[in-house]
OpenMM code with the backbone's topology and positions (N, CA, C; nanometers):
from openmm import Vec3, app, unit

residues = "MET LEU TRP THR GLY LEU GLU VAL ALA GLU THR LEU ALA LYS GLU GLY ILE SER HIS GLU VAL VAL ASP LEU ARG THR LEU LEU PRO TYR ASP ARG ASP ALA VAL LEU GLN SER VAL ARG LYS CYS SER GLU VAL ILE LEU LEU HIS GLU ASP THR ARG THR GLY GLY MET ALA GLY GLU LEU GLU ALA LEU ILE ALA GLU LYS ALA PHE GLU ASP LEU ASP GLY PRO ILE VAL ARG VAL THR ALA PRO ASN THR PRO VAL PRO PHE MET PRO PRO LEU GLU GLU PHE PHE LEU PRO ASN ALA LYS LYS VAL ILE GLU ALA ALA ARG ARG LEU ALA ALA TYR".split()
positions = [
    Vec3(0.0812, -0.1205, 0.0000),
    Vec3(0.0000, 0.0000, 0.0000),
    Vec3(0.0853, 0.1266, 0.0000),
    Vec3(0.2167, 0.1110, 0.0044),
    Vec3(0.3040, 0.2292, 0.0025),
    Vec3(0.2766, 0.3147, -0.1200),
    Vec3(0.2689, 0.2526, -0.2362),
    Vec3(0.2502, 0.3305, -0.3597),
    Vec3(0.1134, 0.3977, -0.3613),
    Vec3(0.0145, 0.3330, -0.3078),
    Vec3(-0.1188, 0.3943, -0.2971),
    Vec3(-0.1124, 0.5155, -0.2062),
    Vec3(-0.0469, 0.5007, -0.0920),
    Vec3(-0.0327, 0.6124, 0.0018),
    Vec3(0.0404, 0.7303, -0.0598),
    Vec3(0.1462, 0.7034, -0.1337),
    Vec3(0.2215, 0.8121, -0.1978),
    Vec3(0.1393, 0.8799, -0.3069),
    Vec3(0.0650, 0.8004, -0.3824),
    Vec3(-0.0228, 0.8562, -0.4866),
    Vec3(-0.1280, 0.9480, -0.4244),
    Vec3(-0.1863, 0.9032, -0.3153),
    Vec3(-0.2881, 0.9825, -0.2467),
    Vec3(-0.2278, 1.1111, -0.1916),
    Vec3(-0.1119, 1.1013, -0.1294),
    Vec3(-0.0470, 1.2203, -0.0740),
    Vec3(-0.0189, 1.3236, -0.1835),
    Vec3(0.0243, 1.2773, -0.2989),
    Vec3(0.0522, 1.3673, -0.4109),
    Vec3(-0.0767, 1.4330, -0.4616),
    Vec3(-0.1821, 1.3546, -0.4742),
    Vec3(-0.3101, 1.4073, -0.5214),
    Vec3(-0.3667, 1.5096, -0.4237),
    Vec3(-0.3645, 1.4768, -0.2951),
    Vec3(-0.4217, 1.5663, -0.1951),
    Vec3(-0.3382, 1.6920, -0.1737),
    Vec3(-0.2084, 1.6842, -0.1975),
    Vec3(-0.1224, 1.8024, -0.1847),
    Vec3(-0.1672, 1.9113, -0.2823),
    Vec3(-0.2176, 1.8713, -0.3982),
    Vec3(-0.2674, 1.9678, -0.4968),
    Vec3(-0.3929, 2.0382, -0.4474),
    Vec3(-0.4621, 1.9766, -0.3505),
    Vec3(-0.5823, 2.0361, -0.2914),
    Vec3(-0.5509, 2.1091, -0.1613),
    Vec3(-0.4221, 2.1143, -0.1254),
    Vec3(-0.3821, 2.1816, -0.0027),
    Vec3(-0.3941, 2.0954, 0.1213),
    Vec3(-0.4126, 1.9651, 0.1040),
    Vec3(-0.4209, 1.8719, 0.2171),
    Vec3(-0.2900, 1.7935, 0.2192),
    Vec3(-0.2082, 1.8177, 0.3209),
    Vec3(-0.0796, 1.7477, 0.3241),
    Vec3(-0.0856, 1.6296, 0.4197),
    Vec3(-0.0158, 1.5237, 0.3829),
    Vec3(-0.0087, 1.4032, 0.4641),
    Vec3(0.1343, 1.3526, 0.4662),
    Vec3(0.1675, 1.2834, 0.5701),
    Vec3(0.2960, 1.2167, 0.5800),
    Vec3(0.2696, 1.0675, 0.5658),
    Vec3(0.3459, 1.0009, 0.4824),
    Vec3(0.3305, 0.8564, 0.4632),
    Vec3(0.4409, 0.7870, 0.5407),
    Vec3(0.4030, 0.6996, 0.6324),
    Vec3(0.4980, 0.6210, 0.7101),
    Vec3(0.4886, 0.4770, 0.6611),
    Vec3(0.5985, 0.4263, 0.6093),
    Vec3(0.6025, 0.2885, 0.5595),
    Vec3(0.6695, 0.2018, 0.6643),
    Vec3(0.5910, 0.1192, 0.7308),
    Vec3(0.6484, 0.0271, 0.8284),
    Vec3(0.7082, -0.0906, 0.7534),
    Vec3(0.8382, -0.0973, 0.7499),
    Vec3(0.9062, -0.2035, 0.6738),
    Vec3(0.8904, -0.3401, 0.7382),
    Vec3(0.8764, -0.3415, 0.8696),
    Vec3(0.8512, -0.4675, 0.9396),
    Vec3(0.7326, -0.4469, 1.0323),
    Vec3(0.6596, -0.5522, 1.0578),
    Vec3(0.5439, -0.5443, 1.1459),
    Vec3(0.5697, -0.6071, 1.2824),
    Vec3(0.6748, -0.6856, 1.2937),
    Vec3(0.7107, -0.7433, 1.4224),
    Vec3(0.8611, -0.7566, 1.4284),
    Vec3(0.9305, -0.6724, 1.4947),
    Vec3(0.8790, -0.5558, 1.5662),
    Vec3(0.8507, -0.4422, 1.4678),
    Vec3(0.7621, -0.3516, 1.5069),
    Vec3(0.7377, -0.2347, 1.4242),
    Vec3(0.7931, -0.1110, 1.4940),
    Vec3(0.8150, -0.0075, 1.4173),
    Vec3(0.8796, 0.1139, 1.4672),
    Vec3(0.7782, 0.2024, 1.5387),
    Vec3(0.7584, 0.1757, 1.6659),
    Vec3(0.6617, 0.2514, 1.7450),
    Vec3(0.6952, 0.4000, 1.7477),
    Vec3(0.8237, 0.4308, 1.7597),
    Vec3(0.8641, 0.5714, 1.7675),
    Vec3(0.8273, 0.6476, 1.6404),
    Vec3(0.8453, 0.5845, 1.5251),
    Vec3(0.8103, 0.6510, 1.3987),
    Vec3(0.6607, 0.6775, 1.3908),
    Vec3(0.5810, 0.5806, 1.4352),
    Vec3(0.4353, 0.5969, 1.4338),
    Vec3(0.3946, 0.7123, 1.5246),
    Vec3(0.4416, 0.7097, 1.6482),
    Vec3(0.4028, 0.8134, 1.7443),
    Vec3(0.4550, 0.9512, 1.7054),
    Vec3(0.5740, 0.9554, 1.6494),
    Vec3(0.6306, 1.0829, 1.6033),
    Vec3(0.5445, 1.1433, 1.4916),
    Vec3(0.4993, 1.0600, 1.4008),
    Vec3(0.4149, 1.1073, 1.2917),
    Vec3(0.2799, 1.1562, 1.3433),
    Vec3(0.2217, 1.0828, 1.4394),
    Vec3(0.0935, 1.1248, 1.4974),
    Vec3(0.1087, 1.2612, 1.5629),
    Vec3(0.2155, 1.2790, 1.6387),
    Vec3(0.2371, 1.4064, 1.7090),
    Vec3(0.2625, 1.5201, 1.6107),
    Vec3(0.3235, 1.4895, 1.4985),
    Vec3(0.3521, 1.5910, 1.3973),
    Vec3(0.2260, 1.6302, 1.3195),
    Vec3(0.1457, 1.5303, 1.2810),
    Vec3(0.0330, 1.5536, 1.1899),
    Vec3(-0.1020, 1.5704, 1.2590),
    Vec3(-0.1211, 1.5096, 1.3729),
    Vec3(-0.2454, 1.5164, 1.4514),
    Vec3(-0.3641, 1.4432, 1.3896),
    Vec3(-0.3457, 1.3819, 1.2775),
    Vec3(-0.4506, 1.3029, 1.2131),
    Vec3(-0.3890, 1.1732, 1.1625),
    Vec3(-0.4689, 1.0658, 1.1613),
    Vec3(-0.4149, 0.9350, 1.1250),
    Vec3(-0.5112, 0.8612, 1.0331),
    Vec3(-0.4556, 0.8108, 0.9240),
    Vec3(-0.5255, 0.7137, 0.8393),
    Vec3(-0.4362, 0.5903, 0.8359),
    Vec3(-0.4906, 0.4778, 0.8762),
    Vec3(-0.4173, 0.3526, 0.8737),
    Vec3(-0.4642, 0.2737, 0.7520),
    Vec3(-0.3714, 0.2380, 0.6658),
    Vec3(-0.4025, 0.1748, 0.5378),
    Vec3(-0.3303, 0.0422, 0.5269),
    Vec3(-0.4041, -0.0639, 0.5015),
    Vec3(-0.3415, -0.1928, 0.4711),
    Vec3(-0.4368, -0.2820, 0.3927),
    Vec3(-0.3798, -0.3835, 0.3266),
    Vec3(-0.4573, -0.4744, 0.2412),
    Vec3(-0.5308, -0.5822, 0.3193),
    Vec3(-0.4894, -0.6071, 0.4407),
    Vec3(-0.5514, -0.7127, 0.5202),
    Vec3(-0.6950, -0.6734, 0.5555),
    Vec3(-0.7727, -0.7717, 0.6006),
    Vec3(-0.9093, -0.7418, 0.6424),
    Vec3(-0.9085, -0.6519, 0.7658),
    Vec3(-1.0182, -0.5842, 0.7866),
    Vec3(-1.0281, -0.4875, 0.8963),
    Vec3(-1.0099, -0.5543, 1.0326),
    Vec3(-1.0804, -0.6643, 1.0563),
    Vec3(-1.0715, -0.7333, 1.1841),
    Vec3(-0.9470, -0.8206, 1.1879),
    Vec3(-0.8664, -0.8012, 1.2899),
    Vec3(-0.7457, -0.8814, 1.3061),
    Vec3(-0.6262, -0.8304, 1.2287),
    Vec3(-0.6394, -0.7170, 1.1613),
    Vec3(-0.5294, -0.6617, 1.0842),
    Vec3(-0.4377, -0.5755, 1.1695),
    Vec3(-0.3255, -0.5384, 1.1148),
    Vec3(-0.2253, -0.4592, 1.1847),
    Vec3(-0.2777, -0.3211, 1.2238),
    Vec3(-0.3735, -0.2697, 1.1506),
    Vec3(-0.4268, -0.1368, 1.1823),
    Vec3(-0.4871, -0.1327, 1.3220),
    Vec3(-0.5462, -0.2410, 1.3664),
    Vec3(-0.6024, -0.2460, 1.5016),
    Vec3(-0.4946, -0.2310, 1.6076),
    Vec3(-0.3810, -0.2960, 1.5868),
    Vec3(-0.2681, -0.2844, 1.6797),
    Vec3(-0.2136, -0.1417, 1.6811),
    Vec3(-0.1989, -0.0832, 1.5636),
    Vec3(-0.1490, 0.0549, 1.5558),
    Vec3(-0.2476, 0.1518, 1.6189),
    Vec3(-0.3754, 0.1276, 1.5972),
    Vec3(-0.4785, 0.2129, 1.6553),
    Vec3(-0.4720, 0.2077, 1.8081),
    Vec3(-0.4504, 0.0884, 1.8632),
    Vec3(-0.4387, 0.0741, 2.0080),
    Vec3(-0.3165, 0.1493, 2.0607),
    Vec3(-0.2042, 0.1359, 1.9924),
    Vec3(-0.0830, 0.2083, 2.0331),
    Vec3(-0.1073, 0.3586, 2.0358),
    Vec3(-0.1679, 0.4097, 1.9294),
    Vec3(-0.1930, 0.5536, 1.9192),
    Vec3(-0.2905, 0.5987, 2.0275),
    Vec3(-0.3946, 0.5210, 2.0520),
    Vec3(-0.4921, 0.5571, 2.1549),
    Vec3(-0.4282, 0.5580, 2.2939),
    Vec3(-0.3371, 0.4645, 2.3183),
    Vec3(-0.2720, 0.4557, 2.4490),
    Vec3(-0.1640, 0.5615, 2.4698),
    Vec3(-0.0876, 0.5915, 2.3651),
    Vec3(0.0317, 0.6752, 2.3810),
    Vec3(0.0212, 0.8154, 2.3223),
    Vec3(-0.0762, 0.8396, 2.2330),
    Vec3(-0.0794, 0.9703, 2.1650),
    Vec3(-0.2208, 1.0236, 2.1466),
    Vec3(-0.3144, 0.9771, 2.2277),
    Vec3(-0.4534, 1.0199, 2.2125),
    Vec3(-0.4680, 1.1714, 2.2200),
    Vec3(-0.3977, 1.2339, 2.3121),
    Vec3(-0.4070, 1.3788, 2.3320),
    Vec3(-0.3572, 1.4574, 2.2113),
    Vec3(-0.2797, 1.3931, 2.1249),
    Vec3(-0.2240, 1.4606, 2.0073),
    Vec3(-0.3162, 1.4561, 1.8864),
    Vec3(-0.4258, 1.3821, 1.8961),
    Vec3(-0.5168, 1.3665, 1.7819),
    Vec3(-0.6158, 1.4826, 1.7728),
    Vec3(-0.6413, 1.5268, 1.6489),
    Vec3(-0.7422, 1.6299, 1.6228),
    Vec3(-0.8699, 1.5704, 1.5644),
    Vec3(-0.8740, 1.4407, 1.5483),
    Vec3(-0.9908, 1.3749, 1.4905),
    Vec3(-0.9810, 1.2256, 1.5124),
    Vec3(-1.0784, 1.1519, 1.4647),
    Vec3(-1.0775, 1.0061, 1.4837),
    Vec3(-0.9680, 0.9386, 1.4009),
    Vec3(-0.9245, 0.8247, 1.4469),
    Vec3(-0.8318, 0.7430, 1.3686),
    Vec3(-0.9158, 0.6724, 1.2627),
    Vec3(-0.8728, 0.6814, 1.1379),
    Vec3(-0.9474, 0.6236, 1.0266),
    Vec3(-0.8701, 0.5037, 0.9721),
    Vec3(-0.9401, 0.3927, 0.9544),
    Vec3(-0.8787, 0.2740, 0.8942),
    Vec3(-0.9368, 0.2523, 0.7549),
    Vec3(-0.8489, 0.2337, 0.6580),
    Vec3(-0.8894, 0.1965, 0.5222),
    Vec3(-0.8278, 0.0590, 0.4984),
    Vec3(-0.9142, -0.0413, 0.4951),
    Vec3(-0.8697, -0.1804, 0.4867),
    Vec3(-0.9604, -0.2575, 0.3921),
    Vec3(-0.9264, -0.3815, 0.3730),
    Vec3(-1.0163, -0.4700, 0.2994),
    Vec3(-1.1335, -0.5059, 0.3909),
    Vec3(-1.2490, -0.5372, 0.3345),
    Vec3(-1.3636, -0.5756, 0.4185),
    Vec3(-1.3430, -0.7130, 0.4821),
    Vec3(-1.4240, -0.7421, 0.5797),
    Vec3(-1.4149, -0.8700, 0.6510),
    Vec3(-1.4833, -0.9818, 0.5719),
    Vec3(-1.4266, -1.0126, 0.4588),
    Vec3(-1.4788, -1.1193, 0.3738),
    Vec3(-1.3608, -1.1982, 0.3173),
    Vec3(-1.3855, -1.3181, 0.2672),
    Vec3(-1.2765, -1.3902, 0.2002),
    Vec3(-1.2285, -1.3128, 0.0770),
    Vec3(-1.1037, -1.3332, 0.0423),
    Vec3(-1.0453, -1.2658, -0.0744),
    Vec3(-1.1055, -1.3237, -0.2014),
    Vec3(-1.1648, -1.2390, -0.2865),
    Vec3(-1.2193, -1.2903, -0.4123),
    Vec3(-1.1075, -1.3136, -0.5143),
    Vec3(-1.1312, -1.4024, -0.6079),
    Vec3(-1.0301, -1.4346, -0.7083),
    Vec3(-1.0740, -1.3965, -0.8490),
    Vec3(-1.1603, -1.3005, -0.8592),
    Vec3(-1.2064, -1.2490, -0.9877),
    Vec3(-1.1637, -1.1025, -0.9932),
    Vec3(-1.0930, -1.0590, -1.0986),
    Vec3(-1.0367, -0.9237, -1.1009),
    Vec3(-1.1322, -0.8103, -1.0625),
    Vec3(-1.2546, -0.8036, -1.1149),
    Vec3(-1.3417, -0.6929, -1.0733),
    Vec3(-1.3768, -0.6969, -0.9241),
    Vec3(-1.3956, -0.8172, -0.8706),
    Vec3(-1.4260, -0.8297, -0.7283),
    Vec3(-1.3041, -0.7985, -0.6426),
    Vec3(-1.1864, -0.8385, -0.6887),
    Vec3(-1.0636, -0.8082, -0.6162),
    Vec3(-1.0402, -0.6568, -0.6129),
    Vec3(-1.0707, -0.5894, -0.7224),
    Vec3(-1.0577, -0.4432, -0.7265),
    Vec3(-1.1496, -0.3781, -0.6233),
    Vec3(-1.2701, -0.4306, -0.6100),
    Vec3(-1.3637, -0.3787, -0.5099),
    Vec3(-1.3148, -0.4095, -0.3686),
    Vec3(-1.2570, -0.5262, -0.3491),
    Vec3(-1.2129, -0.5746, -0.2183),
    Vec3(-1.0944, -0.4951, -0.1635),
    Vec3(-0.9949, -0.4708, -0.2457),
    Vec3(-0.8716, -0.4076, -0.1980),
    Vec3(-0.8870, -0.2567, -0.1802),
    Vec3(-0.8189, -0.2007, -0.0796),
    Vec3(-0.8146, -0.0548, -0.0684),
    Vec3(-0.7472, 0.0031, -0.1931),
    Vec3(-0.7903, 0.1204, -0.2331),
    Vec3(-0.7294, 0.1858, -0.3479),
    Vec3(-0.7230, 0.3360, -0.3223),
    Vec3(-0.6626, 0.4080, -0.4137),
    Vec3(-0.6437, 0.5518, -0.3955),
    Vec3(-0.7765, 0.6244, -0.3774),
    Vec3(-0.8770, 0.5870, -0.4527),
    Vec3(-1.0073, 0.6539, -0.4422),
    Vec3(-1.0644, 0.6423, -0.3006),
    Vec3(-1.0572, 0.5233, -0.2428),
    Vec3(-1.1093, 0.5019, -0.1075),
    Vec3(-1.0304, 0.5814, -0.0041),
    Vec3(-0.8991, 0.5876, -0.0216),
    Vec3(-0.8155, 0.6617, 0.0736),
    Vec3(-0.8389, 0.8115, 0.0596),
    Vec3(-0.8529, 0.8600, -0.0625),
    Vec3(-0.8790, 1.0028, -0.0846),
    Vec3(-1.0111, 1.0432, -0.0197),
    Vec3(-1.1137, 0.9608, -0.0348),
    Vec3(-1.2433, 0.9906, 0.0280),
    Vec3(-1.2293, 0.9962, 0.1802),
    Vec3(-1.1561, 0.9012, 0.2376),
    Vec3(-1.1346, 0.8992, 0.3827),
    Vec3(-1.0548, 1.0213, 0.4278),
    Vec3(-0.9540, 1.0577, 0.3511),
    Vec3(-0.8706, 1.1728, 0.3870),
    Vec3(-0.9495, 1.3029, 0.3792),
    Vec3(-1.0341, 1.3155, 0.2816),
    Vec3(-1.1164, 1.4377, 0.2711),
    Vec3(-1.2148, 1.4473, 0.3875),
    Vec3(-1.2732, 1.3341, 0.4265),
    Vec3(-1.3640, 1.3343, 0.5434),
    Vec3(-1.2890, 1.3727, 0.6707),
    Vec3(-1.1687, 1.3174, 0.6846),
    Vec3(-1.0887, 1.3475, 0.8036),
    Vec3(-1.0441, 1.4939, 0.8053),
    Vec3(-1.0073, 1.5461, 0.6902),
    Vec3(-0.9647, 1.6866, 0.6826),
    Vec3(-1.0806, 1.7806, 0.7160),
    Vec3(-1.2028, 1.7395, 0.6856),
    Vec3(-1.3198, 1.8225, 0.7121),
    Vec3(-1.3720, 1.8066, 0.8547),
    Vec3(-1.3178, 1.7126, 0.9292),
    Vec3(-1.3659, 1.6825, 1.0637),
    Vec3(-1.3510, 1.8029, 1.1567),
] * unit.nanometer
topology = app.Topology()
chain = topology.addChain("A")
for resn in residues:
    res = topology.addResidue(resn, chain)
    for name in ("N", "CA", "C"):
        topology.addAtom(name, app.Element.getBySymbol(name[0]), res)
């Protein structure tokens, strides 16, 4: 999802909405300091990953942010993930299933307007 995040950041920058993209290269262990530093810098969070919403890494990151940086947030933590369904194996359904730039842009605009 790194490339999706970068594409979204570039698109939204043209609208005056700036975002920082943090690419966690590893998930265990993950760079807690980088996550918290970004939250404190930006005050808004969108967690993006291809995994399903329930049981995905975004839930762990959301818990970390709520425990360690809640006071730094200016709005709700937003997760953009795949839905809680099995992965489809048909291209049009897979396109619907996976997060994409359009879904992230919509979430970012809602968060910016919060």
